[in-house]
DOMARLUM-191518 format. One record per residue: x, y, z of N, C-alpha, C, O, CB in turn; residue in one letter; residue number from 1. Coordinates in steps of 0.02 Angstrom, whole numbers. Atoms other than C-alpha are relative to their C-alpha. Glycine has a CB too. Example, Ala and Ser with C-alpha at 12.3 -4.5 7.8 and 13.67 -1.06 7.14 Angstrom:
n.c1,n.c2,n.c3,ca.c1,ca.c2,ca.c3,c.c1,c.c2,c.c3,o.c1,o.c2,o.c3,cb.c1,cb.c2,cb.c3,resn,resi
45,-59,0,615,-225,390,45,60,0,97,59,33,-50,1,62,A,1
-42,-59,-3,684,-53,357,-39,55,37,-14,110,45,20,23,-71,S,2
This chain:
n.c1,n.c2,n.c3,ca.c1,ca.c2,ca.c3,c.c1,c.c2,c.c3,o.c1,o.c2,o.c3,cb.c1,cb.c2,cb.c3,resn,resi
32,-33,-9,13,-8,-11,19,71,30,38,97,83,-33,-33,23,X,1
-51,-77,4,65,159,-52,-48,63,15,-107,47,14,38,17,-92,X,2
38,-84,-20,-13,351,-7,42,34,-26,102,24,-17,-11,31,81,X,3
-30,-45,23,34,481,-96,-38,100,4,-74,126,-38,8,-37,-69,X,4
46,-60,-23,-24,672,-5,38,57,-56,97,55,-72,8,23,99,X,5
-2,-42,57,-19,807,-135,-57,76,39,-97,72,86,-37,-55,-84,X,6
4,-73,-26,-66,1003,-102,4,47,24,-32,97,19,-10,14,6,X,7
-2,-47,-83,-8,1086,39,41,70,-54,51,70,-115,76,-51,98,X,8
-23,-82,40,71,1287,-6,2,8,41,9,-38,81,-30,54,-46,X,9
-16,-61,-13,81,1445,74,-69,37,-16,-90,54,-72,64,22,-41,X,10
78,-39,14,-91,1529,94,-10,53,64,4,49,124,-76,-66,2,X,11
13,-40,-79,-154,1687,182,-58,-42,31,-84,-90,3,-30,94,-6,X,12
29,-8,-48,-262,1682,337,-85,15,-65,-97,60,-105,45,66,58,X,13
54,-14,42,-433,1661,245,-37,-37,-49,-96,-51,-62,14,42,-26,X,14
5,51,51,-401,1558,115,-23,-78,-3,-59,-101,41,55,1,-18,X,15
13,57,38,-413,1385,20,47,-27,-9,99,2,-23,-27,5,-53,X,16
-65,22,28,-309,1247,-10,-53,-79,-15,-107,-94,9,88,1,65,X,17
55,62,7,-370,1066,-85,65,-41,20,118,-12,11,-48,-21,-89,X,18
-43,34,-30,-260,909,0,-7,-69,-34,-48,-112,-19,-10,3,72,X,19
37,77,27,-251,760,-117,40,-49,-2,98,-39,-20,-29,-3,-72,X,20
-38,29,-32,-200,596,-62,-12,-62,-54,-67,-89,-51,-14,-2,80,X,21
25,50,24,-180,452,-201,35,-75,15,93,-95,19,-3,18,-64,X,22
-22,71,-17,-170,284,-164,-6,-61,-23,-63,-79,-34,-15,-13,43,X,23
-15,52,21,-111,128,-219,28,-73,34,60,-78,87,33,23,-35,X,24
-1,66,-51,-104,-67,-181,-44,-12,43,-34,-48,91,51,-4,39,X,25
91,13,-39,-275,-72,-107,-48,1,-31,-38,39,-79,-31,46,48,X,26
61,28,7,-446,-126,-147,-22,89,36,-22,89,98,-19,-92,48,X,27
13,-56,-31,-494,77,-108,-70,3,31,-86,36,80,11,50,-44,X,28
54,-6,-22,-667,32,-102,-36,-33,60,-97,-40,67,-25,-8,-44,X,29
-1,29,-71,-649,-51,75,44,24,44,28,11,102,10,-66,2,X,30
-60,-53,-37,-503,51,150,-29,68,15,-56,99,-31,70,17,-53,X,31
19,-32,-30,-547,182,267,52,43,-17,96,18,-52,-16,-19,55,X,32
-37,-50,8,-451,347,261,-7,67,71,-53,88,104,-23,22,-75,X,33
24,-52,-37,-401,482,365,47,72,-19,76,68,-74,4,-24,80,X,34
-58,-55,20,-291,641,345,6,12,81,-43,-1,116,-25,81,-59,X,35
-22,-16,-57,-200,695,512,37,62,-26,37,84,-84,38,-56,38,X,36
-15,-59,5,-106,847,551,73,2,33,63,-36,80,-53,41,29,X,37
-45,-15,-62,70,882,651,21,64,-1,50,70,-55,62,-42,5,X,38
-32,-48,-17,123,1053,700,60,-11,25,69,-70,40,-30,30,33,X,39
-59,16,-48,286,1060,783,11,32,47,20,92,59,54,-1,-21,X,40
-12,3,-73,308,1020,942,-45,-39,39,-40,-61,96,-1,63,27,X,41
53,41,-13,150,935,939,-20,-64,-14,12,-92,-59,-36,23,-16,X,42
53,88,17,53,765,923,-29,5,-61,-75,45,-70,-77,-21,56,X,43
62,47,47,-19,686,772,-71,8,6,-97,-45,25,2,-74,16,X,44
66,5,2,-189,725,769,-27,-11,-57,1,2,-110,-26,47,22,X,45
33,24,64,-345,649,656,-29,76,-6,-31,117,40,-62,-73,3,X,46
19,-52,25,-415,787,553,-44,-5,-19,-87,39,-9,28,24,-31,X,47
68,10,15,-547,698,468,12,-68,-32,66,-89,-54,-37,58,-47,X,48
-24,64,32,-575,534,406,-71,-16,-19,-120,15,0,44,-59,49,X,49
63,27,40,-709,426,295,6,-64,1,59,-91,-12,-10,20,-72,X,50
-6,67,-3,-756,262,314,-23,-21,-79,-42,22,-119,-47,-31,63,X,51
-10,26,57,-763,146,163,-97,-2,-11,-112,-23,-66,56,-79,4,X,52
42,2,11,-961,161,186,-24,81,-31,-70,94,-71,-22,-33,52,X,53
11,-69,12,-943,361,180,-16,49,71,-29,109,78,-63,2,-52,X,54
0,-20,-69,-954,396,348,56,35,10,113,16,3,-4,-53,46,X,55
-48,-58,-11,-879,569,396,10,20,54,-44,28,81,-14,52,-26,X,56
-1,-6,-53,-800,616,560,54,71,-31,89,89,-78,16,-68,49,X,57
-54,-82,-2,-713,787,592,15,14,59,-24,11,107,-33,75,-25,X,58
-14,-41,-75,-609,862,727,-41,66,13,-58,99,-36,81,25,5,X,59
43,-54,-37,-707,1000,833,35,70,-47,-4,107,-77,15,2,104,X,60
-44,-55,5,-572,1134,780,-2,-5,-105,23,46,-127,93,-18,55,X,61
22,-9,83,-608,1113,563,-71,-34,10,-58,-86,-21,58,-47,-69,X,62
44,22,17,-789,1049,577,-9,82,-33,22,131,-12,-45,-43,53,X,63
41,-25,34,-899,1156,446,67,38,-44,46,72,-90,-62,41,41,X,64
-51,-36,32,-719,1231,376,20,-25,-61,27,3,-116,53,4,39,X,65
-47,64,40,-641,1057,302,-55,-50,-32,-103,-74,-3,55,-53,62,X,66
52,59,7,-730,938,199,49,-45,-27,98,-29,-60,-70,12,-50,X,67
-50,40,33,-655,766,162,-64,-34,-39,-126,-32,-33,59,-51,53,X,68
65,8,51,-718,677,12,73,-62,-30,132,-45,-25,-43,95,-66,X,69
-10,42,29,-655,509,-74,-18,-13,-59,-79,-7,-60,-8,-31,25,X,70
29,30,71,-675,447,-272,45,-71,-7,106,-81,-13,16,61,-76,X,71
-36,74,-13,-652,258,-263,30,-46,-59,67,-95,-58,-54,-46,34,X,72
-40,46,65,-626,215,-457,47,46,5,82,17,45,-34,-13,-86,X,73
-81,-17,-33,-465,340,-431,28,-18,39,89,-23,36,17,46,19,X,74
-37,27,-71,-427,283,-281,37,59,10,97,46,6,53,-74,-1,X,75
25,-64,-29,-427,478,-228,-5,13,84,-49,-23,108,-70,7,-28,X,76
27,-24,-37,-426,555,-59,-33,55,22,-81,28,48,20,-10,17,X,77
-5,-71,-2,-463,746,-26,-21,26,79,-30,-17,122,-51,33,-60,X,78
-11,-70,-42,-478,891,106,-1,65,-49,44,98,-75,80,-1,41,X,79
9,-68,2,-544,1027,52,-22,64,86,-63,66,132,-63,-5,-60,X,80
-9,-10,-66,-495,1142,180,-15,100,-21,12,125,-70,93,-38,38,X,81
55,-65,18,-596,1333,173,24,22,74,43,-12,122,-103,-17,-19,X,82
-11,-36,-57,-575,1486,291,77,-7,35,79,8,95,-54,-22,46,X,83
-16,1,-36,-403,1450,323,12,40,78,-15,91,98,21,-12,-29,X,84
-36,-64,-93,-309,1514,526,50,-34,-38,58,-73,-85,-15,-16,125,X,85
-55,9,-21,-157,1523,574,42,-94,34,89,-134,35,-10,57,50,X,86
-33,75,-48,-161,1375,679,-14,-39,-30,-8,-85,10,-23,-26,72,X,87
1,67,34,-200,1234,547,71,-16,-36,82,-67,-68,-62,-2,-56,X,88
-73,23,16,-2,1256,509,-2,-52,1,-31,-84,44,52,15,35,X,89
-48,82,-27,64,1107,505,14,-60,-58,-5,-44,-114,-54,-52,66,X,90
-19,40,48,120,958,405,-61,-46,-13,-93,-48,40,63,-34,18,X,91
52,20,-9,-31,845,340,31,-68,-43,61,-69,-97,-64,48,-19,X,92
14,54,51,-37,659,300,-59,-24,8,-105,-10,45,43,-53,-2,X,93
62,36,46,-147,551,211,16,-75,52,76,-85,65,18,-9,-114,X,94
2,68,-43,-182,363,332,-73,-11,-6,-124,21,5,29,4,85,X,95
56,20,7,-285,228,281,12,-60,48,68,-81,63,-23,-9,-73,X,96
-10,71,-26,-322,74,376,-21,-62,-42,-75,-56,-71,-37,-6,62,X,97
9,28,41,-316,-77,283,11,-75,23,67,-96,36,32,28,-47,X,98
10,70,-19,-355,-249,329,42,8,82,84,-36,88,40,-63,-68,X,99
-11,-14,-74,-306,-193,529,83,25,0,127,25,43,-18,-79,51,X,100
-64,-36,-10,-160,-111,471,-6,67,-19,-46,87,-61,55,-28,-35,X,101
8,-95,10,-120,97,483,77,-16,-57,129,-48,-45,20,77,109,X,102
-42,-36,43,-21,151,324,2,74,-9,-52,105,-5,-10,-23,-57,X,103
-7,-65,-13,59,331,314,2,20,-79,-20,-22,-119,66,20,50,X,104
-26,-48,52,108,453,164,64,45,27,82,37,85,-63,50,-21,X,105
-40,-39,-8,234,567,171,-53,62,-1,-101,74,-38,58,-6,-49,X,106
23,-81,-13,179,735,224,-3,40,-45,26,24,-96,36,37,40,X,107
27,-57,43,121,886,137,10,64,40,-5,53,98,-79,-9,-19,X,108
-1,-75,-54,147,1073,223,-30,42,-30,-19,59,-88,69,38,20,X,109
14,-41,-3,49,1184,245,-30,65,35,-76,68,76,-7,-17,-23,X,110
-19,-65,-58,78,1366,312,-58,55,-35,-61,85,-89,107,39,-3,X,111
46,-76,-1,-60,1494,326,27,72,70,40,83,130,-101,-35,26,X,112
-64,-80,-16,24,1674,348,-74,47,21,-125,48,-14,67,49,-106,X,113
38,-30,-15,-78,1793,457,1,78,-27,-44,116,-10,1,-13,57,X,114
């Protein structure tokens, strides 16, 4: 299983970014996916997740601003981030839980300037 995240960058507060995660080596239809982030000196935290049946969950801090979605045909997972805040600055990681194992991709840096 391989995950490749992209779409990070530098954006001003109030702006938007869309992260994309390309998955390979798995049956995307049965995998659960999540986006995590880790800020300097902080623990990695779950931002949003989407189950194989499409059920979505969000951290309280991003509820109403971020939206996770999936495309099982192209094996991609997206994180649309709107109304970004400086506190959203972190490295964002794509994760999948597949047959009881966690798989991680390399992160993509998101920097929000005030």
